[in-house]
N, CA, C, O and the ligand as a Tripos MOL2 file, in Angstrom:
@<TRIPOS>MOLECULE
protein
  241   239    61     0     0
PROTEIN
NO_CHARGES

@<TRIPOS>ATOM
      1 N          70.2060  100.7130  124.1940 N.3       1 MET1
      2 CA         70.7850  102.0600  124.3260 C.3       1 MET1
      3 C          70.8730  102.7100  122.9570 C.2       1 MET1
      4 O          71.0750  102.0290  121.9510 O.2       1 MET1
      5 N          70.7290  103.9770  122.9190 N.am      2 PRO2
      6 CA         70.7720  104.6650  121.6240 C.3       2 PRO2
      7 C          72.1850  104.8090  121.0920 C.2       2 PRO2
      8 O          73.1550  104.8830  121.8460 O.2       2 PRO2
      9 N          72.2700  104.8460  119.7920 N.am      3 VAL3
     10 CA         73.5370  105.1920  119.1570 C.3       3 VAL3
     11 C          73.6070  106.7140  119.0920 C.2       3 VAL3
     12 O          72.6910  107.3740  118.6030 O.2       3 VAL3
     13 N          74.6900  107.2420  119.5830 N.am      4 ILE4
     14 CA         74.8160  108.6900  119.6790 C.3       4 ILE4
     15 C          75.9600  109.1550  118.7940 C.2       4 ILE4
     16 O          77.0260  108.5400  118.7410 O.2       4 ILE4
     17 N          75.7150  110.2260  118.1210 N.am      5 ASP5
     18 CA         76.7170  110.8110  117.2430 C.3       5 ASP5
     19 C          77.5470  111.8020  118.0500 C.2       5 ASP5
     20 O          77.0070  112.6950  118.7040 O.2       5 ASP5
     21 N          78.8510  111.6360  117.9970 N.am      6 PHE6
     22 CA         79.7460  112.5200  118.7250 C.3       6 PHE6
     23 C          80.6690  113.2430  117.7650 C.2       6 PHE6
     24 O          80.9600  112.7680  116.6680 O.2       6 PHE6
     25 N          81.1210  114.4020  118.2070 N.am      7 LYS7
     26 CA         82.1560  115.1140  117.4690 C.3       7 LYS7
     27 C          83.2400  115.5160  118.4570 C.2       7 LYS7
     28 O          82.9690  116.0690  119.5220 O.2       7 LYS7
     29 N          84.4690  115.2230  118.0730 N.am      8 CYS8
     30 CA         85.6030  115.5490  118.9280 C.3       8 CYS8
     31 C          85.9250  117.0320  118.8170 C.2       8 CYS8
     32 O          86.0730  117.5700  117.7190 O.2       8 CYS8
     33 N          86.0310  117.6800  119.9630 N.am      9 LYS9
     34 CA         86.3560  119.1000  119.9600 C.3       9 LYS9
     35 C          87.8310  119.3320  119.6320 C.2       9 LYS9
     36 O          88.2240  120.4250  119.2260 O.2       9 LYS9
     37 N          88.6210  118.3090  119.8120 N.am     10 LYS10
     38 CA         90.0670  118.4630  119.6550 C.3      10 LYS10
     39 C          90.5000  118.2990  118.2060 C.2      10 LYS10
     40 O          91.1700  119.1660  117.6430 O.2      10 LYS10
     41 N          90.1080  117.1710  117.6050 N.am     11 CYS11
     42 CA         90.5660  116.9020  116.2390 C.3      11 CYS11
     43 C          89.4520  117.0380  115.2060 C.2      11 CYS11
     44 O          89.7030  116.9850  114.0020 O.2      11 CYS11
     45 N          88.2050  117.2150  115.6870 N.am     12 GLY12
     46 CA         87.1080  117.4230  114.7520 C.3      12 GLY12
     47 C          86.5300  116.1470  114.1780 C.2      12 GLY12
     48 O          85.6330  116.1980  113.3370 O.2      12 GLY12
     49 N          87.0290  115.0060  114.6160 N.am     13 SER13
     50 CA         86.5490  113.7340  114.1090 C.3      13 SER13
     51 C          85.1210  113.4660  114.5820 C.2      13 SER13
     52 O          84.7730  113.7450  115.7290 O.2      13 SER13
     53 N          84.3080  112.9260  113.6890 N.am     14 GLU14
     54 CA         82.9540  112.5380  114.0660 C.3      14 GLU14
     55 C          82.8560  111.0270  114.1170 C.2      14 GLU14
     56 O          83.4070  110.3320  113.2640 O.2      14 GLU14
     57 N          82.1610  110.5250  115.1060 N.am     15 PHE15
     58 CA         82.0700  109.0830  115.2690 C.3      15 PHE15
     59 C          80.7960  108.7400  116.0110 C.2      15 PHE15
     60 O          80.1360  109.6040  116.5910 O.2      15 PHE15
     61 N          80.4620  107.4470  115.9800 N.am     16 PHE16
     62 CA         79.2730  106.9720  116.6760 C.3      16 PHE16
     63 C          79.6720  106.0980  117.8460 C.2      16 PHE16
     64 O          80.6550  105.3600  117.7920 O.2      16 PHE16
     65 N          78.8960  106.2000  118.8890 N.am     17 GLU17
     66 CA         79.0860  105.3060  120.0220 C.3      17 GLU17
     67 C          77.7210  104.8710  120.5200 C.2      17 GLU17
     68 O          76.7540  105.6320  120.4860 O.2      17 GLU17
     69 N          77.6630  103.6430  120.9790 N.am     18 ILE18
     70 CA         76.4810  103.2170  121.7250 C.3      18 ILE18
     71 C          76.7800  103.5060  123.1870 C.2      18 ILE18
     72 O          77.5930  102.8240  123.8100 O.2      18 ILE18
     73 N          76.1290  104.5060  123.7210 N.am     19 ALA19
     74 CA         76.5350  105.0050  125.0300 C.3      19 ALA19
     75 C          75.3320  105.3010  125.8930 C.2      19 ALA19
     76 O          74.2780  105.7170  125.4120 O.2      19 ALA19
     77 N          75.5140  105.0790  127.1570 N.am     20 ALA20
     78 CA         74.5130  105.5000  128.1290 C.3      20 ALA20
     79 C          74.5230  107.0280  128.2140 C.2      20 ALA20
     80 O          75.4480  107.6920  127.7480 O.2      20 ALA20
     81 N          73.4950  107.5450  128.8070 N.am     21 HIS21
     82 CA         73.3050  108.9990  128.8030 C.3      21 HIS21
     83 C          74.4890  109.7450  129.4210 C.2      21 HIS21
     84 O          74.9170  110.7810  128.9130 O.2      21 HIS21
     85 N          75.0010  109.2120  130.5040 N.am     22 ASP22
     86 CA         76.0390  109.9460  131.2350 C.3      22 ASP22
     87 C          77.4080  109.2900  131.1000 C.2      22 ASP22
     88 O          78.3170  109.5480  131.8890 O.2      22 ASP22
     89 N          77.5360  108.4550  130.1070 N.am     23 GLU23
     90 CA         78.7940  107.7350  129.9350 C.3      23 GLU23
     91 C          79.8430  108.6300  129.2870 C.2      23 GLU23
     92 O          79.5560  109.3760  128.3510 O.2      23 GLU23
     93 N          81.0610  108.5390  129.8040 N.am     24 GLN24
     94 CA         82.1520  109.3270  129.2270 C.3      24 GLN24
     95 C          82.6760  108.6280  127.9860 C.2      24 GLN24
     96 O          82.9310  107.4240  128.0050 O.2      24 GLN24
     97 N          82.8330  109.3690  126.9270 N.am     25 VAL25
     98 CA         83.2510  108.8040  125.6480 C.3      25 VAL25
     99 C          84.5530  109.4540  125.2120 C.2      25 VAL25
    100 O          84.7530  110.6600  125.3580 O.2      25 VAL25
    101 N          85.4190  108.6300  124.6820 N.am     26 GLU26
    102 CA         86.6820  109.1450  124.1710 C.3      26 GLU26
    103 C          86.6990  109.0950  122.6540 C.2      26 GLU26
    104 O          86.1060  108.2120  122.0350 O.2      26 GLU26
    105 N          87.3780  110.0460  122.0800 N.am     27 CYS27
    106 CA         87.5560  110.0550  120.6420 C.3      27 CYS27
    107 C          88.4150  108.8590  120.2240 C.2      27 CYS27
    108 O          89.4960  108.6550  120.7780 O.2      27 CYS27
    109 N          87.9450  108.0660  119.2500 N.am     28 PRO28
    110 CA         88.7240  106.8970  118.8240 C.3      28 PRO28
    111 C          89.9960  107.2650  118.0740 C.2      28 PRO28
    112 O          90.8990  106.4390  117.9420 O.2      28 PRO28
    113 N          90.0720  108.4730  117.5920 N.am     29 LYS29
    114 CA         91.2500  108.8770  116.8220 C.3      29 LYS29
    115 C          92.3590  109.4160  117.7160 C.2      29 LYS29
    116 O          93.5000  108.9600  117.6500 O.2      29 LYS29
    117 N          92.0120  110.3900  118.5500 N.am     30 CYS30
    118 CA         93.0560  111.0580  119.3240 C.3      30 CYS30
    119 C          92.9680  110.7590  120.8080 C.2      30 CYS30
    120 O          93.8550  111.1380  121.5730 O.2      30 CYS30
    121 N          91.8950  110.0770  121.2270 N.am     31 GLY31
    122 CA         91.7980  109.6890  122.6230 C.3      31 GLY31
    123 C          91.3190  110.7880  123.5490 C.2      31 GLY31
    124 O          91.2570  110.5920  124.7630 O.2      31 GLY31
    125 N          90.9800  111.9390  122.9950 N.am     32 SER32
    126 CA         90.4980  113.0360  123.8150 C.3      32 SER32
    127 C          89.1090  112.7310  124.3550 C.2      32 SER32
    128 O          88.2900  112.1150  123.6740 O.2      32 SER32
    129 N          88.8510  113.1640  125.5790 N.am     33 ASN33
    130 CA         87.4880  113.0200  126.1020 C.3      33 ASN33
    131 C          86.7210  114.3330  125.9870 C.2      33 ASN33
    132 O          85.6520  114.4990  126.5740 O.2      33 ASN33
    133 N          87.2770  115.2430  125.2320 N.am     34 GLU34
    134 CA         86.5700  116.5010  124.9800 C.3      34 GLU34
    135 C          85.7300  116.3470  123.7180 C.2      34 GLU34
    136 O          86.0390  116.8860  122.6550 O.2      34 GLU34
    137 N          84.6740  115.5990  123.8870 N.am     35 VAL35
    138 CA         83.7810  115.3600  122.7620 C.3      35 VAL35
    139 C          82.4060  115.9190  123.0960 C.2      35 VAL35
    140 O          82.0000  115.9880  124.2560 O.2      35 VAL35
    141 N          81.7090  116.3130  122.0490 N.am     36 GLU36
    142 CA         80.3580  116.8090  122.2670 C.3      36 GLU36
    143 C          79.3670  115.9170  121.5480 C.2      36 GLU36
    144 O          79.6560  115.3600  120.4880 O.2      36 GLU36
    145 N          78.2000  115.7930  122.1440 N.am     37 ARG37
    146 CA         77.1660  114.9700  121.5370 C.3      37 ARG37
    147 C          76.4410  115.7610  120.4710 C.2      37 ARG37
    148 O          76.1130  116.9340  120.6490 O.2      37 ARG37
    149 N          76.2010  115.0910  119.3650 N.am     38 VAL38
    150 CA         75.4470  115.7110  118.2850 C.3      38 VAL38
    151 C          74.1470  114.9310  118.1540 C.2      38 VAL38
    152 O          74.1150  113.8160  117.6320 O.2      38 VAL38
    153 N          73.1100  115.5290  118.6290 N.am     39 TYR39
    154 CA         71.8210  114.8310  118.5880 C.3      39 TYR39
    155 C          71.1570  115.0520  117.2450 C.2      39 TYR39
    156 O          70.9660  116.1780  116.7860 O.2      39 TYR39
    157 N          70.8170  113.9420  116.6420 N.am     40 LYS40
    158 CA         70.1210  114.0040  115.3670 C.3      40 LYS40
    159 C          68.8040  113.2610  115.5330 C.2      40 LYS40
    160 O          68.7810  112.0770  115.8680 O.2      40 LYS40
    161 N          67.7280  113.9610  115.2970 N.am     41 GLY41
    162 CA         66.4050  113.4210  115.5750 C.3      41 GLY41
    163 C          66.1090  112.1270  114.8530 C.2      41 GLY41
    164 O          65.2810  111.3400  115.3110 O.2      41 GLY41
    165 N          66.7720  111.8880  113.7260 N.am     42 LYS42
    166 CA         66.4380  110.7130  112.9340 C.3      42 LYS42
    167 C          66.7520  109.4090  113.6580 C.2      42 LYS42
    168 O          66.1720  108.3720  113.3400 O.2      42 LYS42
    169 N          67.6510  109.4500  114.6130 N.am     43 TYR43
    170 CA         67.9990  108.2390  115.3250 C.3      43 TYR43
    171 C          66.9430  107.8620  116.3610 C.2      43 TYR43
    172 O          66.9420  106.7470  116.8820 O.2      43 TYR43
    173 N          66.0630  108.7860  116.6460 N.am     44 TYR44
    174 CA         65.0780  108.5300  117.6890 C.3      44 TYR44
    175 C          63.6670  108.4770  117.1250 C.2      44 TYR44
    176 O          62.7200  108.1350  117.8340 O.2      44 TYR44
    177 N          63.5290  108.8170  115.8460 N.am     45 GLY45
    178 CA         62.2050  108.7830  115.2670 C.3      45 GLY45
    179 C          62.0950  107.6510  114.2630 C.2      45 GLY45
    180 O          62.7880  107.6590  113.2460 O.2      45 GLY45
    181 N          61.2570  106.7030  114.5220 N.am     46 LYS46
    182 CA         61.1440  105.5490  113.6350 C.3      46 LYS46
    183 C          60.6480  105.9650  112.2520 C.2      46 LYS46
    184 O          60.9570  105.3180  111.2510 O.2      46 LYS46
    185 N          59.8840  107.0400  112.2070 N.am     47 GLY47
    186 CA         59.2830  107.4530  110.9540 C.3      47 GLY47
    187 C          60.2940  107.8380  109.8900 C.2      47 GLY47
    188 O          59.9840  107.7880  108.6990 O.2      47 GLY47
    189 N          61.4820  108.2150  110.2930 N.am     48 ASN48
    190 CA         62.4780  108.6600  109.3370 C.3      48 ASN48
    191 C          63.4830  107.5690  108.9790 C.2      48 ASN48
    192 O          64.4010  107.8020  108.1930 O.2      48 ASN48
    193 N          63.3170  106.4200  109.5350 N.am     49 CYS49
    194 CA         64.2770  105.3480  109.2920 C.3      49 CYS49
    195 C          64.0360  104.7390  107.9180 C.2      49 CYS49
    196 O          62.8950  104.4840  107.5330 O.2      49 CYS49
    197 N          65.1120  104.5110  107.1860 N.am     50 SER50
    198 CA         65.0030  103.9580  105.8460 C.3      50 SER50
    199 C          64.7960  102.4540  105.8800 C.2      50 SER50
    200 O          64.3910  101.8650  104.8780 O.2      50 SER50
    201 N          65.0630  101.8330  106.9950 N.am     51 GLY51
    202 CA         64.9590  100.3820  107.0970 C.3      51 GLY51
    203 C          66.2780   99.6750  106.8880 C.2      51 GLY51
    204 O          66.3920   98.4800  107.1580 O.2      51 GLY51
    205 N          67.2660  100.3910  106.4150 N.am     52 ASN52
    206 CA         68.5770   99.7950  106.1890 C.3      52 ASN52
    207 C          69.6230  100.2760  107.1830 C.2      52 ASN52
    208 O          70.7700   99.8310  107.1720 O.2      52 ASN52
    209 N          69.2120  101.1680  108.0170 N.am     53 CYS53
    210 CA         70.2180  101.7620  108.8950 C.3      53 CYS53
    211 C          70.5870  100.7990  110.0150 C.2      53 CYS53
    212 O          69.7740   99.9790  110.4420 O.2      53 CYS53
    213 N          71.7960  100.9100  110.4720 N.am     54 SER54
    214 CA         72.2470  100.1270  111.6090 C.3      54 SER54
    215 C          72.2540  100.9800  112.8580 C.2      54 SER54
    216 O          72.7860  100.5760  113.8920 O.2      54 SER54
    217 N          71.6680  102.1520  112.7660 N.am     55 CYS55
    218 CA         71.7730  103.1070  113.8590 C.3      55 CYS55
    219 C          70.4700  103.2770  114.6160 C.2      55 CYS55
    220 O          70.4100  104.0520  115.5710 O.2      55 CYS55
    221 N          69.4240  102.5690  114.2080 N.am     56 CYS56
    222 CA         68.1300  102.8340  114.8090 C.3      56 CYS56
    223 C          67.8290  101.8820  115.9520 C.2      56 CYS56
    224 O          66.7570  101.9580  116.5520 O.2      56 CYS56
    225 N          68.7550  100.9880  116.2630 N.am     57 GLY57
    226 CA         68.5280  100.0800  117.3690 C.3      57 GLY57
    227 C          67.6060   98.9310  117.0050 C.2      57 GLY57
    228 O          67.0090   98.3070  117.8820 O.2      57 GLY57
    229 N          67.4890   98.6530  115.7280 N.am     58 GLY58
    230 CA         66.7070   97.5080  115.3080 C.3      58 GLY58
    231 C          65.2050   97.7340  115.3740 C.2      58 GLY58
    232 O          64.4680   96.9010  115.9010 O.2      58 GLY58
    233 N          64.7610   98.8470  114.8460 N.am     59 CYS59
    234 CA         63.3280   99.1510  114.9130 C.3      59 CYS59
    235 C          62.5450   98.4000  113.8510 C.2      59 CYS59
    236 O          61.3250   98.5490  113.7800 O.2      59 CYS59
    237 N          63.2020   97.6010  113.0240 N.am     60 HIS60
    238 CA         62.4950   96.8610  111.9790 C.3      60 HIS60
    239 C          62.6060   95.3500  112.1900 C.2      60 HIS60
    240 O          62.0670   94.5760  111.4000 O.2      60 HIS60
    241 ZN         89.7350  113.5060  118.4720 Zn       61 ZN61
@<TRIPOS>BOND
     1     1     2 1
     2     2     3 1
     3     3     4 2
     4     3     5 am
     5     5     6 1
     6     6     7 1
     7     7     8 2
     8     7     9 am
     9     9    10 1
    10    10    11 1
    11    11    12 2
    12    11    13 am
    13    13    14 1
    14    14    15 1
    15    15    16 2
    16    15    17 am
    17    17    18 1
    18    18    19 1
    19    19    20 2
    20    19    21 am
    21    21    22 1
    22    22    23 1
    23    23    24 2
    24    23    25 am
    25    25    26 1
    26    26    27 1
    27    27    28 2
    28    27    29 am
    29    29    30 1
    30    30    31 1
    31    31    32 2
    32    31    33 am
    33    33    34 1
    34    34    35 1
    35    35    36 2
    36    35    37 am
    37    37    38 1
    38    38    39 1
    39    39    40 2
    40    39    41 am
    41    41    42 1
    42    42    43 1
    43    43    44 2
    44    43    45 am
    45    45    46 1
    46    46    47 1
    47    47    48 2
    48    47    49 am
    49    49    50 1
    50    50    51 1
    51    51    52 2
    52    51    53 am
    53    53    54 1
    54    54    55 1
    55    55    56 2
    56    55    57 am
    57    57    58 1
    58    58    59 1
    59    59    60 2
    60    59    61 am
    61    61    62 1
    62    62    63 1
    63    63    64 2
    64    63    65 am
    65    65    66 1
    66    66    67 1
    67    67    68 2
    68    67    69 am
    69    69    70 1
    70    70    71 1
    71    71    72 2
    72    71    73 am
    73    73    74 1
    74    74    75 1
    75    75    76 2
    76    75    77 am
    77    77    78 1
    78    78    79 1
    79    79    80 2
    80    79    81 am
    81    81    82 1
    82    82    83 1
    83    83    84 2
    84    83    85 am
    85    85    86 1
    86    86    87 1
    87    87    88 2
    88    87    89 am
    89    89    90 1
    90    90    91 1
    91    91    92 2
    92    91    93 am
    93    93    94 1
    94    94    95 1
    95    95    96 2
    96    95    97 am
    97    97    98 1
    98    98    99 1
    99    99   100 2
   100    99   101 am
   101   101   102 1
   102   102   103 1
   103   103   104 2
   104   103   105 am
   105   105   106 1
   106   106   107 1
   107   107   108 2
   108   107   109 am
   109   109   110 1
   110   110   111 1
   111   111   112 2
   112   111   113 am
   113   113   114 1
   114   114   115 1
   115   115   116 2
   116   115   117 am
   117   117   118 1
   118   118   119 1
   119   119   120 2
   120   119   121 am
   121   121   122 1
   122   122   123 1
   123   123   124 2
   124   123   125 am
   125   125   126 1
   126   126   127 1
   127   127   128 2
   128   127   129 am
   129   129   130 1
   130   130   131 1
   131   131   132 2
   132   131   133 am
   133   133   134 1
   134   134   135 1
   135   135   136 2
   136   135   137 am
   137   137   138 1
   138   138   139 1
   139   139   140 2
   140   139   141 am
   141   141   142 1
   142   142   143 1
   143   143   144 2
   144   143   145 am
   145   145   146 1
   146   146   147 1
   147   147   148 2
   148   147   149 am
   149   149   150 1
   150   150   151 1
   151   151   152 2
   152   151   153 am
   153   153   154 1
   154   154   155 1
   155   155   156 2
   156   155   157 am
   157   157   158 1
   158   158   159 1
   159   159   160 2
   160   159   161 am
   161   161   162 1
   162   162   163 1
   163   163   164 2
   164   163   165 am
   165   165   166 1
   166   166   167 1
   167   167   168 2
   168   167   169 am
   169   169   170 1
   170   170   171 1
   171   171   172 2
   172   171   173 am
   173   173   174 1
   174   174   175 1
   175   175   176 2
   176   175   177 am
   177   177   178 1
   178   178   179 1
   179   179   180 2
   180   179   181 am
   181   181   182 1
   182   182   183 1
   183   183   184 2
   184   183   185 am
   185   185   186 1
   186   186   187 1
   187   187   188 2
   188   187   189 am
   189   189   190 1
   190   190   191 1
   191   191   192 2
   192   191   193 am
   193   193   194 1
   194   194   195 1
   195   195   196 2
   196   195   197 am
   197   197   198 1
   198   198   199 1
   199   199   200 2
   200   199   201 am
   201   201   202 1
   202   202   203 1
   203   203   204 2
   204   203   205 am
   205   205   206 1
   206   206   207 1
   207   207   208 2
   208   207   209 am
   209   209   210 1
   210   210   211 1
   211   211   212 2
   212   211   213 am
   213   213   214 1
   214   214   215 1
   215   215   216 2
   216   215   217 am
   217   217   218 1
   218   218   219 1
   219   219   220 2
   220   219   221 am
   221   221   222 1
   222   222   223 1
   223   223   224 2
   224   223   225 am
   225   225   226 1
   226   226   227 1
   227   227   228 2
   228   227   229 am
   229   229   230 1
   230   230   231 1
   231   231   232 2
   232   231   233 am
   233   233   234 1
   234   234   235 1
   235   235   236 2
   236   235   237 am
   237   237   238 1
   238   238   239 1
   239   239   240 2
@<TRIPOS>SUBSTRUCTURE
     1 MET1         2 RESIDUE 1 A MET
     2 PRO2         6 RESIDUE 1 A PRO
     3 VAL3        10 RESIDUE 1 A VAL
     4 ILE4        14 RESIDUE 1 A ILE
     5 ASP5        18 RESIDUE 1 A ASP
     6 PHE6        22 RESIDUE 1 A PHE
     7 LYS7        26 RESIDUE 1 A LYS
     8 CYS8        30 RESIDUE 1 A CYS
     9 LYS9        34 RESIDUE 1 A LYS
    10 LYS10       38 RESIDUE 1 A LYS
    11 CYS11       42 RESIDUE 1 A CYS
    12 GLY12       46 RESIDUE 1 A GLY
    13 SER13       50 RESIDUE 1 A SER
    14 GLU14       54 RESIDUE 1 A GLU
    15 PHE15       58 RESIDUE 1 A PHE
    16 PHE16       62 RESIDUE 1 A PHE
    17 GLU17       66 RESIDUE 1 A GLU
    18 ILE18       70 RESIDUE 1 A ILE
    19 ALA19       74 RESIDUE 1 A ALA
    20 ALA20       78 RESIDUE 1 A ALA
    21 HIS21       82 RESIDUE 1 A HIS
    22 ASP22       86 RESIDUE 1 A ASP
    23 GLU23       90 RESIDUE 1 A GLU
    24 GLN24       94 RESIDUE 1 A GLN
    25 VAL25       98 RESIDUE 1 A VAL
    26 GLU26      102 RESIDUE 1 A GLU
    27 CYS27      106 RESIDUE 1 A CYS
    28 PRO28      110 RESIDUE 1 A PRO
    29 LYS29      114 RESIDUE 1 A LYS
    30 CYS30      118 RESIDUE 1 A CYS
    31 GLY31      122 RESIDUE 1 A GLY
    32 SER32      126 RESIDUE 1 A SER
    33 ASN33      130 RESIDUE 1 A ASN
    34 GLU34      134 RESIDUE 1 A GLU
    35 VAL35      138 RESIDUE 1 A VAL
    36 GLU36      142 RESIDUE 1 A GLU
    37 ARG37      146 RESIDUE 1 A ARG
    38 VAL38      150 RESIDUE 1 A VAL
    39 TYR39      154 RESIDUE 1 A TYR
    40 LYS40      158 RESIDUE 1 A LYS
    41 GLY41      162 RESIDUE 1 A GLY
    42 LYS42      166 RESIDUE 1 A LYS
    43 TYR43      170 RESIDUE 1 A TYR
    44 TYR44      174 RESIDUE 1 A TYR
    45 GLY45      178 RESIDUE 1 A GLY
    46 LYS46      182 RESIDUE 1 A LYS
    47 GLY47      186 RESIDUE 1 A GLY
    48 ASN48      190 RESIDUE 1 A ASN
    49 CYS49      194 RESIDUE 1 A CYS
    50 SER50      198 RESIDUE 1 A SER
    51 GLY51      202 RESIDUE 1 A GLY
    52 ASN52      206 RESIDUE 1 A ASN
    53 CYS53      210 RESIDUE 1 A CYS
    54 SER54      214 RESIDUE 1 A SER
    55 CYS55      218 RESIDUE 1 A CYS
    56 CYS56      222 RESIDUE 1 A CYS
    57 GLY57      226 RESIDUE 1 A GLY
    58 GLY58      230 RESIDUE 1 A GLY
    59 CYS59      234 RESIDUE 1 A CYS
    60 HIS60      238 RESIDUE 1 A HIS
    61 ZN61       241 GROUP 0 **** ****
């Protein structure tokens, strides 16, 4: 499953979760489920991976 970047609409905290596409995610700081997904292409494109990231799902 992909690591997805989330941002909490309530407190503004940004965090990562390994989540299924339709999985409900809660903010780890305030517990709000009003979070939005922040899609960043680098997590899905192997070409941009530095090789040291822990977010690419082990593409190396
Ligand atoms: Zn929050």
